[in-house]
All heavy atoms as a GROMACS GRO file, in nm:
protein
  596
    1MET      N    1  -0.990   0.883  -1.921
    1MET     CA    2  -1.018   0.884  -1.781
    1MET      C    3  -1.031   0.736  -1.733
    1MET      O    4  -1.103   0.670  -1.794
    1MET     CB    5  -1.140   0.967  -1.743
    1MET     CG    6  -1.181   0.956  -1.596
    1MET     SD    7  -1.340   1.029  -1.544
    1MET     CE    8  -1.364   1.176  -1.639
    2ASP      N    9  -0.978   0.704  -1.622
    2ASP     CA   10  -0.999   0.575  -1.561
    2ASP      C   11  -1.067   0.590  -1.424
    2ASP      O   12  -1.039   0.674  -1.343
    2ASP     CB   13  -0.863   0.501  -1.537
    2ASP     CG   14  -0.798   0.461  -1.664
    2ASP    OD1   15  -0.832   0.348  -1.715
    2ASP    OD2   16  -0.713   0.537  -1.715
    3VAL      N   17  -1.171   0.517  -1.405
    3VAL     CA   18  -1.246   0.514  -1.282
    3VAL      C   19  -1.246   0.371  -1.234
    3VAL      O   20  -1.292   0.278  -1.306
    3VAL     CB   21  -1.390   0.569  -1.293
    3VAL    CG1   22  -1.464   0.560  -1.161
    3VAL    CG2   23  -1.384   0.718  -1.350
    4VAL      N   24  -1.207   0.348  -1.110
    4VAL     CA   25  -1.205   0.214  -1.046
    4VAL      C   26  -1.276   0.214  -0.917
    4VAL      O   27  -1.249   0.296  -0.831
    4VAL     CB   28  -1.059   0.155  -1.033
    4VAL    CG1   29  -1.070   0.014  -0.979
    4VAL    CG2   30  -0.985   0.159  -1.157
    5ASP      N   31  -1.373   0.125  -0.902
    5ASP     CA   32  -1.446   0.128  -0.770
    5ASP      C   33  -1.368   0.046  -0.672
    5ASP      O   34  -1.314  -0.057  -0.700
    5ASP     CB   35  -1.587   0.049  -0.802
    5ASP     CG   36  -1.676   0.058  -0.676
    5ASP    OD1   37  -1.752   0.148  -0.672
    5ASP    OD2   38  -1.665  -0.040  -0.601
    6MET      N   39  -1.368   0.098  -0.549
    6MET     CA   40  -1.291   0.038  -0.443
    6MET      C   41  -1.326  -0.113  -0.418
    6MET      O   42  -1.244  -0.199  -0.388
    6MET     CB   43  -1.310   0.114  -0.307
    6MET     CG   44  -1.215   0.074  -0.204
    6MET     SD   45  -1.047   0.111  -0.250
    6MET     CE   46  -0.951   0.036  -0.117
    7SER      N   47  -1.456  -0.147  -0.438
    7SER     CA   48  -1.506  -0.288  -0.419
    7SER      C   49  -1.435  -0.371  -0.522
    7SER      O   50  -1.400  -0.491  -0.496
    7SER     CB   51  -1.653  -0.307  -0.421
    7SER     OG   52  -1.703  -0.263  -0.552
    8GLU      N   53  -1.419  -0.328  -0.653
    8GLU     CA   54  -1.345  -0.404  -0.752
    8GLU      C   55  -1.196  -0.420  -0.707
    8GLU      O   56  -1.136  -0.526  -0.740
    8GLU     CB   57  -1.350  -0.325  -0.884
    8GLU     CG   58  -1.482  -0.312  -0.940
    8GLU     CD   59  -1.495  -0.234  -1.071
    8GLU    OE1   60  -1.383  -0.191  -1.124
    8GLU    OE2   61  -1.598  -0.197  -1.119
    9ILE      N   62  -1.141  -0.320  -0.661
    9ILE     CA   63  -0.990  -0.321  -0.621
    9ILE      C   64  -0.984  -0.426  -0.507
    9ILE      O   65  -0.892  -0.511  -0.506
    9ILE     CB   66  -0.943  -0.188  -0.570
    9ILE    CG1   67  -0.948  -0.081  -0.681
    9ILE    CG2   68  -0.801  -0.191  -0.508
    9ILE    CD1   69  -0.929   0.056  -0.633
   10VAL      N   70  -1.064  -0.422  -0.404
   10VAL     CA   71  -1.061  -0.525  -0.291
   10VAL      C   72  -1.081  -0.662  -0.345
   10VAL      O   73  -1.015  -0.754  -0.308
   10VAL     CB   74  -1.167  -0.476  -0.181
   10VAL    CG1   75  -1.172  -0.592  -0.083
   10VAL    CG2   76  -1.113  -0.349  -0.121
   11ASP      N   77  -1.179  -0.673  -0.437
   11ASP     CA   78  -1.201  -0.817  -0.492
   11ASP      C   79  -1.078  -0.863  -0.567
   11ASP      O   80  -1.047  -0.978  -0.554
   11ASP     CB   81  -1.324  -0.812  -0.586
   11ASP     CG   82  -1.461  -0.798  -0.518
   11ASP    OD1   83  -1.461  -0.820  -0.390
   11ASP    OD2   84  -1.559  -0.769  -0.581
   12GLY      N   85  -1.018  -0.769  -0.650
   12GLY     CA   86  -0.900  -0.804  -0.723
   12GLY      C   87  -0.788  -0.850  -0.629
   12GLY      O   88  -0.714  -0.946  -0.660
   13HIS      N   89  -0.772  -0.774  -0.526
   13HIS     CA   90  -0.668  -0.818  -0.418
   13HIS      C   91  -0.700  -0.948  -0.359
   13HIS      O   92  -0.607  -1.026  -0.347
   13HIS     CB   93  -0.664  -0.698  -0.311
   13HIS     CG   94  -0.564  -0.731  -0.200
   13HIS    ND1   95  -0.594  -0.797  -0.090
   13HIS    CD2   96  -0.435  -0.702  -0.193
   13HIS    CE1   97  -0.492  -0.811  -0.015
   13HIS    NE2   98  -0.398  -0.754  -0.075
   14ARG      N   99  -0.819  -0.968  -0.319
   14ARG     CA  100  -0.860  -1.099  -0.262
   14ARG      C  101  -0.834  -1.209  -0.360
   14ARG      O  102  -0.781  -1.321  -0.321
   14ARG     CB  103  -1.007  -1.089  -0.220
   14ARG     CG  104  -1.055  -1.213  -0.135
   14ARG     CD  105  -1.200  -1.189  -0.090
   14ARG     NE  106  -1.218  -1.073  -0.012
   14ARG     CZ  107  -1.302  -0.972  -0.042
   14ARG    NH1  108  -1.374  -0.980  -0.151
   14ARG    NH2  109  -1.317  -0.871   0.039
   15THR      N  110  -0.863  -1.189  -0.486
   15THR     CA  111  -0.842  -1.295  -0.586
   15THR      C  112  -0.699  -1.324  -0.614
   15THR      O  113  -0.662  -1.440  -0.628
   15THR     CB  114  -0.908  -1.249  -0.723
   15THR    OG1  115  -1.052  -1.228  -0.699
   15THR    CG2  116  -0.887  -1.352  -0.828
   16ASN      N  117  -0.612  -1.227  -0.612
   16ASN     CA  118  -0.470  -1.253  -0.641
   16ASN      C  119  -0.396  -1.325  -0.526
   16ASN      O  120  -0.295  -1.385  -0.549
   16ASN     CB  121  -0.394  -1.135  -0.697
   16ASN     CG  122  -0.342  -1.043  -0.589
   16ASN    OD1  123  -0.344  -1.067  -0.470
   16ASN    ND2  124  -0.285  -0.925  -0.643
   17GLY      N  125  -0.446  -1.309  -0.403
   17GLY     CA  126  -0.390  -1.382  -0.289
   17GLY      C  127  -0.252  -1.329  -0.245
   17GLY      O  128  -0.181  -1.396  -0.164
   18GLU      N  129  -0.210  -1.218  -0.297
   18GLU     CA  130  -0.079  -1.158  -0.258
   18GLU      C  131  -0.103  -1.041  -0.163
   18GLU      O  132  -0.215  -0.985  -0.150
   18GLU     CB  133  -0.011  -1.109  -0.384
   18GLU     CG  134   0.017  -1.221  -0.491
   18GLU     CD  135   0.115  -1.317  -0.444
   18GLU    OE1  136   0.222  -1.280  -0.371
   18GLU    OE2  137   0.111  -1.433  -0.490
   19PHE      N  138   0.004  -0.988  -0.103
   19PHE     CA  139  -0.003  -0.874  -0.009
   19PHE      C  140  -0.041  -0.743  -0.104
   19PHE      O  141  -0.108  -0.665  -0.062
   19PHE     CB  142   0.133  -0.836   0.049
   19PHE     CG  143   0.172  -0.921   0.161
   19PHE    CD1  144   0.292  -1.003   0.155
   19PHE    CD2  145   0.088  -0.945   0.263
   19PHE    CE1  146   0.330  -1.076   0.262
   19PHE    CE2  147   0.118  -1.036   0.372
   19PHE     CZ  148   0.242  -1.099   0.371
   20TYR      N  149   0.011  -0.746  -0.228
   20TYR     CA  150   0.004  -0.625  -0.311
   20TYR      C  151  -0.078  -0.664  -0.441
   20TYR      O  152  -0.057  -0.765  -0.502
   20TYR     CB  153   0.143  -0.572  -0.359
   20TYR     CG  154   0.136  -0.446  -0.443
   20TYR    CD1  155   0.108  -0.326  -0.387
   20TYR    CD2  156   0.156  -0.463  -0.575
   20TYR    CE1  157   0.109  -0.215  -0.459
   20TYR    CE2  158   0.164  -0.348  -0.653
   20TYR     CZ  159   0.130  -0.222  -0.599
   20TYR     OH  160   0.127  -0.112  -0.678
   21HIS      N  161  -0.173  -0.567  -0.473
   21HIS     CA  162  -0.252  -0.588  -0.595
   21HIS      C  163  -0.245  -0.453  -0.681
   21HIS      O  164  -0.294  -0.350  -0.618
   21HIS     CB  165  -0.390  -0.621  -0.556
   21HIS     CG  166  -0.488  -0.621  -0.675
   21HIS    ND1  167  -0.472  -0.690  -0.795
   21HIS    CD2  168  -0.596  -0.531  -0.699
   21HIS    CE1  169  -0.570  -0.657  -0.874
   21HIS    NE2  170  -0.644  -0.566  -0.826
   22GLU      N  171  -0.177  -0.454  -0.782
   22GLU     CA  172  -0.171  -0.332  -0.868
   22GLU      C  173  -0.293  -0.324  -0.948
   22GLU      O  174  -0.326  -0.420  -1.021
   22GLU     CB  175  -0.043  -0.347  -0.959
   22GLU     CG  176  -0.029  -0.220  -1.053
   22GLU     CD  177   0.097  -0.238  -1.131
   22GLU    OE1  178   0.092  -0.316  -1.228
   22GLU    OE2  179   0.192  -0.161  -1.109
   23PHE      N  180  -0.369  -0.213  -0.932
   23PHE     CA  181  -0.490  -0.200  -1.007
   23PHE      C  182  -0.492  -0.087  -1.114
   23PHE      O  183  -0.584  -0.070  -1.190
   23PHE     CB  184  -0.611  -0.169  -0.911
   23PHE     CG  185  -0.595  -0.062  -0.822
   23PHE    CD1  186  -0.638   0.067  -0.874
   23PHE    CD2  187  -0.548  -0.060  -0.701
   23PHE    CE1  188  -0.638   0.178  -0.787
   23PHE    CE2  189  -0.532   0.049  -0.613
   23PHE     CZ  190  -0.582   0.172  -0.664
   24PHE      N  191  -0.379  -0.016  -1.124
   24PHE     CA  192  -0.364   0.095  -1.229
   24PHE      C  193  -0.222   0.109  -1.263
   24PHE      O  194  -0.130   0.108  -1.174
   24PHE     CB  195  -0.423   0.227  -1.168
   24PHE     CG  196  -0.404   0.338  -1.270
   24PHE    CD1  197  -0.496   0.350  -1.384
   24PHE    CD2  198  -0.297   0.417  -1.265
   24PHE    CE1  199  -0.481   0.462  -1.473
   24PHE    CE2  200  -0.279   0.519  -1.363
   24PHE     CZ  201  -0.372   0.536  -1.470
   25LYS      N  202  -0.185   0.112  -1.390
   25LYS     CA  203  -0.053   0.136  -1.434
   25LYS      C  204  -0.059   0.226  -1.556
   25LYS      O  205  -0.136   0.205  -1.657
   25LYS     CB  206   0.014   0.003  -1.469
   25LYS     CG  207   0.157   0.014  -1.504
   25LYS     CD  208   0.231  -0.115  -1.502
   25LYS     CE  209   0.373  -0.106  -1.529
   25LYS     NZ  210   0.453  -0.084  -1.413
   26ALA      N  211   0.032   0.329  -1.555
   26ALA     CA  212   0.056   0.420  -1.668
   26ALA      C  213   0.197   0.428  -1.688
   26ALA      O  214   0.281   0.365  -1.615
   26ALA     CB  215  -0.013   0.555  -1.637
   27GLU      N  216   0.239   0.514  -1.786
   27GLU     CA  217   0.388   0.517  -1.812
   27GLU      C  218   0.469   0.558  -1.693
   27GLU      O  219   0.572   0.507  -1.676
   27GLU     CB  220   0.399   0.622  -1.930
   27GLU     CG  221   0.546   0.629  -1.978
   27GLU     CD  222   0.566   0.733  -2.089
   27GLU    OE1  223   0.469   0.750  -2.162
   27GLU    OE2  224   0.674   0.781  -2.105
   28ARG      N  225   0.419   0.651  -1.614
   28ARG     CA  226   0.505   0.699  -1.508
   28ARG      C  227   0.443   0.681  -1.367
   28ARG      O  228   0.486   0.752  -1.269
   28ARG     CB  229   0.535   0.852  -1.527
   28ARG     CG  230   0.621   0.867  -1.651
   28ARG     CD  231   0.653   1.011  -1.678
   28ARG     NE  232   0.723   1.071  -1.560
   28ARG     CZ  233   0.752   1.190  -1.546
   28ARG    NH1  234   0.708   1.281  -1.623
   28ARG    NH2  235   0.819   1.234  -1.434
   29LEU      N  236   0.344   0.598  -1.356
   29LEU     CA  237   0.271   0.585  -1.237
   29LEU      C  238   0.202   0.446  -1.220
   29LEU      O  239   0.150   0.404  -1.325
   29LEU     CB  240   0.158   0.691  -1.225
   29LEU     CG  241   0.059   0.684  -1.104
   29LEU    CD1  242   0.127   0.718  -0.974
   29LEU    CD2  243  -0.056   0.767  -1.122
   30SER      N  244   0.210   0.384  -1.110
   30SER     CA  245   0.136   0.268  -1.083
   30SER      C  246   0.064   0.282  -0.939
   30SER      O  247   0.128   0.349  -0.851
   30SER     CB  248   0.213   0.135  -1.091
   30SER     OG  249   0.310   0.129  -0.988
   31VAL      N  250  -0.050   0.228  -0.925
   31VAL     CA  251  -0.117   0.231  -0.794
   31VAL      C  252  -0.160   0.093  -0.763
   31VAL      O  253  -0.212   0.023  -0.840
   31VAL     CB  254  -0.241   0.329  -0.809
   31VAL    CG1  255  -0.307   0.350  -0.676
   31VAL    CG2  256  -0.197   0.466  -0.861
   32GLY      N  257  -0.151   0.061  -0.636
   32GLY     CA  258  -0.191  -0.069  -0.590
   32GLY      C  259  -0.248  -0.063  -0.447
   32GLY      O  260  -0.231   0.032  -0.374
   33LEU      N  261  -0.307  -0.175  -0.410
   33LEU     CA  262  -0.357  -0.196  -0.271
   33LEU      C  263  -0.265  -0.299  -0.205
   33LEU      O  264  -0.238  -0.400  -0.258
   33LEU     CB  265  -0.501  -0.250  -0.275
   33LEU     CG  266  -0.556  -0.288  -0.142
   33LEU    CD1  267  -0.579  -0.162  -0.054
   33LEU    CD2  268  -0.694  -0.356  -0.163
   34TYR      N  269  -0.215  -0.254  -0.092
   34TYR     CA  270  -0.117  -0.340  -0.018
   34TYR      C  271  -0.181  -0.363   0.122
   34TYR      O  272  -0.207  -0.263   0.194
   34TYR     CB  273   0.020  -0.267  -0.009
   34TYR     CG  274   0.126  -0.346   0.052
   34TYR    CD1  275   0.189  -0.456  -0.030
   34TYR    CD2  276   0.190  -0.322   0.175
   34TYR    CE1  277   0.282  -0.532   0.020
   34TYR    CE2  278   0.293  -0.404   0.218
   34TYR     CZ  279   0.338  -0.501   0.146
   34TYR     OH  280   0.441  -0.574   0.193
   35VAL      N  281  -0.194  -0.488   0.151
   35VAL     CA  282  -0.262  -0.516   0.280
   35VAL      C  283  -0.177  -0.607   0.372
   35VAL      O  284  -0.123  -0.709   0.318
   35VAL     CB  285  -0.400  -0.592   0.255
   35VAL    CG1  286  -0.466  -0.637   0.386
   35VAL    CG2  287  -0.489  -0.512   0.174
   36LEU      N  288  -0.157  -0.568   0.487
   36LEU     CA  289  -0.078  -0.646   0.593
   36LEU      C  290  -0.174  -0.673   0.704
   36LEU      O  291  -0.246  -0.585   0.754
   36LEU     CB  292   0.041  -0.576   0.642
   36LEU     CG  293   0.159  -0.556   0.545
   36LEU    CD1  294   0.260  -0.460   0.608
   36LEU    CD2  295   0.212  -0.688   0.502
   37GLY      N  296  -0.176  -0.787   0.751
   37GLY     CA  297  -0.260  -0.829   0.863
   37GLY      C  298  -0.206  -0.782   0.992
   37GLY      O  299  -0.090  -0.737   1.005
   38ALA      N  300  -0.283  -0.787   1.100
   38ALA     CA  301  -0.244  -0.734   1.234
   38ALA      C  302  -0.112  -0.808   1.269
   38ALA      O  303  -0.110  -0.933   1.268
   38ALA     CB  304  -0.354  -0.760   1.338
   39GLY      N  305  -0.007  -0.741   1.321
   39GLY     CA  306   0.109  -0.803   1.368
   39GLY      C  307   0.214  -0.837   1.261
   39GLY      O  308   0.315  -0.883   1.286
   40ALA      N  309   0.171  -0.824   1.128
   40ALA     CA  310   0.257  -0.866   1.023
   40ALA      C  311   0.373  -0.766   0.999
   40ALA      O  312   0.356  -0.648   1.033
   40ALA     CB  313   0.179  -0.878   0.891
   41THR      N  314   0.482  -0.816   0.941
   41THR     CA  315   0.592  -0.728   0.904
   41THR      C  316   0.601  -0.726   0.756
   41THR      O  317   0.583  -0.827   0.691
   41THR     CB  318   0.723  -0.784   0.964
   41THR    OG1  319   0.712  -0.790   1.105
   41THR    CG2  320   0.847  -0.708   0.931
   42ASP      N  321   0.627  -0.605   0.704
   42ASP     CA  322   0.637  -0.586   0.560
   42ASP      C  323   0.757  -0.665   0.504
   42ASP      O  324   0.872  -0.629   0.547
   42ASP     CB  325   0.645  -0.434   0.529
   42ASP     CG  326   0.648  -0.412   0.380
   42ASP    OD1  327   0.655  -0.506   0.300
   42ASP    OD2  328   0.642  -0.293   0.349
   43PRO      N  329   0.746  -0.755   0.412
   43PRO     CA  330   0.862  -0.829   0.369
   43PRO      C  331   0.934  -0.764   0.251
   43PRO      O  332   1.036  -0.814   0.203
   43PRO     CB  333   0.797  -0.965   0.319
   43PRO     CG  334   0.664  -0.922   0.267
   43PRO     CD  335   0.621  -0.813   0.366
   44GLN      N  336   0.891  -0.642   0.209
   44GLN     CA  337   0.956  -0.585   0.090
   44GLN      C  338   1.091  -0.529   0.127
   44GLN      O  339   1.120  -0.492   0.247
   44GLN     CB  340   0.867  -0.458   0.049
   44GLN     CG  341   0.730  -0.499   0.006
   44GLN     CD  342   0.662  -0.367  -0.045
   44GLN    OE1  343   0.669  -0.326  -0.149
   44GLN    NE2  344   0.592  -0.302   0.052
   45SER      N  345   1.171  -0.508   0.030
   45SER     CA  346   1.302  -0.445   0.041
   45SER      C  347   1.288  -0.313  -0.030
   45SER      O  348   1.180  -0.276  -0.087
   45SER     CB  349   1.416  -0.531  -0.027
   45SER     OG  350   1.384  -0.550  -0.155
   46SER      N  351   1.392  -0.228  -0.021
   46SER     CA  352   1.388  -0.094  -0.075
   46SER      C  353   1.350  -0.099  -0.225
   46SER      O  354   1.404  -0.193  -0.298
   46SER     CB  355   1.525  -0.020  -0.051
   46SER     OG  356   1.545  -0.005   0.082
   47HIS      N  357   1.291   0.007  -0.278
   47HIS     CA  358   1.250   0.017  -0.417
   47HIS      C  359   1.332   0.131  -0.474
   47HIS      O  360   1.377   0.223  -0.403
   47HIS     CB  361   1.111   0.048  -0.438
   47HIS     CG  362   1.010  -0.050  -0.380
   47HIS    ND1  363   1.048  -0.174  -0.315
   47HIS    CD2  364   0.878  -0.052  -0.376
   47HIS    CE1  365   0.944  -0.238  -0.283
   47HIS    NE2  366   0.839  -0.167  -0.316
   48THR      N  367   1.344   0.132  -0.607
   48THR     CA  368   1.403   0.246  -0.681
   48THR      C  369   1.304   0.355  -0.712
   48THR      O  370   1.344   0.468  -0.743
   48THR     CB  371   1.471   0.192  -0.811
   48THR    OG1  372   1.369   0.123  -0.891
   48THR    CG2  373   1.590   0.097  -0.781
   49GLU      N  374   1.171   0.323  -0.702
   49GLU     CA  375   1.070   0.417  -0.739
   49GLU      C  376   1.025   0.490  -0.609
   49GLU      O  377   1.027   0.432  -0.498
   49GLU     CB  378   0.946   0.352  -0.795
   49GLU     CG  379   0.976   0.281  -0.923
   49GLU     CD  380   1.016   0.132  -0.889
   49GLU    OE1  381   1.012   0.087  -0.785
   49GLU    OE2  382   1.048   0.069  -0.992
   50ASP      N  383   0.985   0.612  -0.617
   50ASP     CA  384   0.914   0.677  -0.505
   50ASP      C  385   0.782   0.617  -0.479
   50ASP      O  386   0.717   0.557  -0.563
   50ASP     CB  387   0.886   0.829  -0.541
   50ASP     CG  388   1.010   0.914  -0.553
   50ASP    OD1  389   1.122   0.866  -0.487
   50ASP    OD2  390   1.013   1.023  -0.600
   51GLU      N  391   0.742   0.617  -0.348
   51GLU     CA  392   0.617   0.554  -0.312
   51GLU      C  393   0.541   0.645  -0.216
   51GLU      O  394   0.598   0.723  -0.136
   51GLU     CB  395   0.640   0.419  -0.237
   51GLU     CG  396   0.702   0.314  -0.326
   51GLU     CD  397   0.714   0.183  -0.257
   51GLU    OE1  398   0.735   0.176  -0.133
   51GLU    OE2  399   0.692   0.089  -0.325
   52ILE      N  400   0.412   0.638  -0.222
   52ILE     CA  401   0.326   0.706  -0.130
   52ILE      C  402   0.231   0.602  -0.070
   52ILE      O  403   0.172   0.523  -0.138
   52ILE     CB  404   0.246   0.827  -0.192
   52ILE    CG1  405   0.336   0.924  -0.242
   52ILE    CG2  406   0.136   0.867  -0.092
   52ILE    CD1  407   0.263   1.034  -0.313
   53TYR      N  408   0.233   0.593   0.070
   53TYR     CA  409   0.138   0.509   0.137
   53TYR      C  410   0.028   0.586   0.210
   53TYR      O  411   0.052   0.691   0.262
   53TYR     CB  412   0.214   0.435   0.248
   53TYR     CG  413   0.309   0.337   0.200
   53TYR    CD1  414   0.446   0.371   0.166
   53TYR    CD2  415   0.276   0.194   0.188
   53TYR    CE1  416   0.531   0.274   0.120
   53TYR    CE2  417   0.367   0.107   0.139
   53TYR     CZ  418   0.504   0.146   0.112
   53TYR     OH  419   0.590   0.051   0.069
   54TYR      N  420  -0.093   0.540   0.193
   54TYR     CA  421  -0.210   0.602   0.268
   54TYR      C  422  -0.265   0.489   0.352
   54TYR      O  423  -0.307   0.387   0.302
   54TYR     CB  424  -0.314   0.646   0.159
   54TYR     CG  425  -0.441   0.697   0.231
   54TYR    CD1  426  -0.442   0.805   0.310
   54TYR    CD2  427  -0.557   0.617   0.221
   54TYR    CE1  428  -0.560   0.844   0.383
   54TYR    CE2  429  -0.674   0.657   0.281
   54TYR     CZ  430  -0.674   0.772   0.358
   54TYR     OH  431  -0.786   0.804   0.424
   55ILE      N  432  -0.271   0.520   0.484
   55ILE     CA  433  -0.320   0.417   0.575
   55ILE      C  434  -0.467   0.425   0.583
   55ILE      O  435  -0.525   0.520   0.629
   55ILE     CB  436  -0.259   0.435   0.713
   55ILE    CG1  437  -0.103   0.449   0.709
   55ILE    CG2  438  -0.305   0.324   0.803
   55ILE    CD1  439  -0.040   0.330   0.644
   56VAL      N  440  -0.544   0.322   0.537
   56VAL     CA  441  -0.687   0.320   0.524
   56VAL      C  442  -0.741   0.287   0.662
   56VAL      O  443  -0.837   0.353   0.715
   56VAL     CB  444  -0.742   0.217   0.426
   56VAL    CG1  445  -0.888   0.202   0.428
   56VAL    CG2  446  -0.686   0.257   0.288
   57SER      N  447  -0.684   0.192   0.726
   57SER     CA  448  -0.738   0.143   0.858
   57SER      C  449  -0.622   0.085   0.940
   57SER      O  450  -0.524   0.042   0.880
   57SER     CB  451  -0.860   0.054   0.851
   57SER     OG  452  -0.814  -0.068   0.788
   58GLY      N  453  -0.643   0.076   1.074
   58GLY     CA  454  -0.547   0.012   1.161
   58GLY      C  455  -0.439   0.108   1.193
   58GLY      O  456  -0.441   0.231   1.178
   59ALA      N  457  -0.332   0.054   1.259
   59ALA     CA  458  -0.220   0.135   1.303
   59ALA      C  459  -0.098   0.047   1.307
   59ALA      O  460  -0.103  -0.073   1.307
   59ALA     CB  461  -0.248   0.184   1.452
   60GLY      N  462   0.018   0.110   1.306
   60GLY     CA  463   0.144   0.045   1.305
   60GLY      C  464   0.258   0.135   1.317
   60GLY      O  465   0.246   0.250   1.355
   61SER      N  466   0.376   0.093   1.273
   61SER     CA  467   0.498   0.183   1.274
   61SER      C  468   0.558   0.155   1.146
   61SER      O  469   0.554   0.047   1.079
   61SER     CB  470   0.579   0.152   1.391
   61SER     OG  471   0.625   0.015   1.385
   62ILE      N  472   0.641   0.257   1.101
   62ILE     CA  473   0.715   0.246   0.977
   62ILE      C  474   0.859   0.302   1.003
   62ILE      O  475   0.872   0.388   1.086
   62ILE     CB  476   0.648   0.324   0.864
   62ILE    CG1  477   0.709   0.298   0.730
   62ILE    CG2  478   0.630   0.473   0.898
   62ILE    CD1  479   0.625   0.349   0.608
   63GLU      N  480   0.951   0.238   0.936
   63GLU     CA  481   1.090   0.286   0.943
   63GLU      C  482   1.143   0.317   0.799
   63GLU      O  483   1.134   0.226   0.714
   63GLU     CB  484   1.184   0.185   1.010
   63GLU     CG  485   1.332   0.237   1.009
   63GLU     CD  486   1.423   0.122   1.062
   63GLU    OE1  487   1.379   0.028   1.115
   63GLU    OE2  488   1.544   0.147   1.042
   64ILE      N  489   1.184   0.435   0.779
   64ILE     CA  490   1.239   0.471   0.649
   64ILE      C  491   1.368   0.546   0.676
   64ILE      O  492   1.375   0.646   0.751
   64ILE     CB  493   1.150   0.555   0.573
   64ILE    CG1  494   1.015   0.478   0.542
   64ILE    CG2  495   1.207   0.607   0.440
   64ILE    CD1  496   0.910   0.570   0.473
   65ALA      N  497   1.474   0.501   0.619
   65ALA     CA  498   1.610   0.560   0.633
   65ALA      C  499   1.646   0.580   0.771
   65ALA      O  500   1.697   0.685   0.820
   65ALA     CB  501   1.618   0.686   0.553
   66GLY      N  502   1.610   0.489   0.858
   66GLY     CA  503   1.649   0.499   1.005
   66GLY      C  504   1.558   0.572   1.088
   66GLY      O  505   1.573   0.590   1.216
   67GLU      N  506   1.455   0.640   1.029
   67GLU     CA  507   1.354   0.721   1.092
   67GLU      C  508   1.234   0.635   1.129
   67GLU      O  509   1.176   0.577   1.035
   67GLU     CB  510   1.311   0.850   1.016
   67GLU     CG  511   1.218   0.933   1.096
   67GLU     CD  512   1.180   1.059   1.022
   67GLU    OE1  513   1.245   1.086   0.908
   67GLU    OE2  514   1.094   1.125   1.062
   68HIS      N  515   1.198   0.621   1.259
   68HIS     CA  516   1.079   0.546   1.296
   68HIS      C  517   0.964   0.636   1.333
   68HIS      O  518   0.981   0.741   1.402
   68HIS     CB  519   1.115   0.470   1.430
   68HIS     CG  520   1.224   0.371   1.403
   68HIS    ND1  521   1.198   0.239   1.376
   68HIS    CD2  522   1.353   0.383   1.424
   68HIS    CE1  523   1.313   0.175   1.363
   68HIS    NE2  524   1.414   0.262   1.397
   69ARG      N  525   0.837   0.603   1.284
   69ARG     CA  526   0.723   0.678   1.317
   69ARG      C  527   0.606   0.584   1.342
   69ARG      O  528   0.594   0.481   1.274
   69ARG     CB  529   0.673   0.763   1.196
   69ARG     CG  530   0.770   0.873   1.163
   69ARG     CD  531   0.727   1.002   1.242
   69ARG     NE  532   0.813   1.113   1.199
   69ARG     CZ  533   0.778   1.207   1.130
   69ARG    NH1  534   0.652   1.211   1.069
   69ARG    NH2  535   0.854   1.303   1.098
   70LYS      N  536   0.514   0.613   1.441
   70LYS     CA  537   0.393   0.546   1.454
   70LYS      C  538   0.289   0.606   1.353
   70LYS      O  539   0.290   0.730   1.339
   70LYS     CB  540   0.345   0.563   1.592
   70LYS     CG  541   0.430   0.476   1.699
   70LYS     CD  542   0.357   0.470   1.827
   70LYS     CE  543   0.444   0.380   1.921
   70LYS     NZ  544   0.452   0.248   1.898
   71VAL      N  545   0.214   0.526   1.291
   71VAL     CA  546   0.119   0.574   1.187
   71VAL      C  547  -0.010   0.498   1.218
   71VAL      O  548  -0.028   0.398   1.270
   71VAL     CB  549   0.160   0.543   1.045
   71VAL    CG1  550   0.289   0.621   1.020
   71VAL    CG2  551   0.191   0.394   1.024
   72GLY      N  552  -0.122   0.567   1.159
   72GLY     CA  553  -0.258   0.508   1.182
   72GLY      C  554  -0.344   0.553   1.066
   72GLY      O  555  -0.300   0.625   0.971
   73ALA      N  556  -0.468   0.517   1.074
   73ALA     CA  557  -0.571   0.556   0.971
   73ALA      C  558  -0.568   0.701   0.937
   73ALA      O  559  -0.561   0.778   1.020
   73ALA     CB  560  -0.706   0.509   1.015
   74GLY      N  561  -0.559   0.727   0.810
   74GLY     CA  562  -0.556   0.869   0.766
   74GLY      C  563  -0.419   0.926   0.740
   74GLY      O  564  -0.402   1.025   0.679
   75ALA      N  565  -0.313   0.855   0.785
   75ALA     CA  566  -0.182   0.895   0.756
   75ALA      C  567  -0.140   0.879   0.609
   75ALA      O  568  -0.177   0.780   0.546
   75ALA     CB  569  -0.075   0.822   0.852
   76VAL      N  570  -0.064   0.978   0.557
   76VAL     CA  571  -0.005   0.967   0.429
   76VAL      C  572   0.149   0.977   0.443
   76VAL      O  573   0.200   1.070   0.508
   76VAL     CB  574  -0.056   1.087   0.339
   76VAL    CG1  575   0.011   1.074   0.199
   76VAL    CG2  576  -0.202   1.086   0.325
   77ILE      N  577   0.216   0.879   0.390
   77ILE     CA  578   0.367   0.868   0.406
   77ILE      C  579   0.428   0.880   0.270
   77ILE      O  580   0.392   0.810   0.187
   77ILE     CB  581   0.399   0.736   0.471
   77ILE    CG1  582   0.320   0.721   0.611
   77ILE    CG2  583   0.548   0.730   0.498
   77ILE    CD1  584   0.289   0.580   0.638
   78TYR      N  585   0.530   0.964   0.260
   78TYR     CA  586   0.610   0.974   0.137
   78TYR      C  587   0.751   0.946   0.171
   78TYR      O  588   0.802   0.999   0.267
   78TYR     CB  589   0.597   1.104   0.064
   78TYR     CG  590   0.692   1.118  -0.047
   78TYR    CD1  591   0.674   1.060  -0.168
   78TYR    CD2  592   0.803   1.207  -0.035
   78TYR    CE1  593   0.760   1.074  -0.270
   78TYR    CE2  594   0.892   1.224  -0.141
   78TYR     CZ  595   0.869   1.159  -0.262
   78TYR     OH  596   0.956   1.170  -0.361
   0.00000   0.00000   0.00000
């Protein structure tokens, strides 16, 4: 069993200085914290892996395969 405290995740993200901080990795799964500031645009390109996003706070919009949606805190996107 792995247990990670959110404060440790946030501290790790702050320390690495990147948008994305991977805090868990297993053979078929990785989990990370991705933070964009207000008004920022996601610089990532398409990935070959499936992804799930959970919006912790704030609001914005997302486009996937030409479909646009407004999203906010509590949204889960697959």
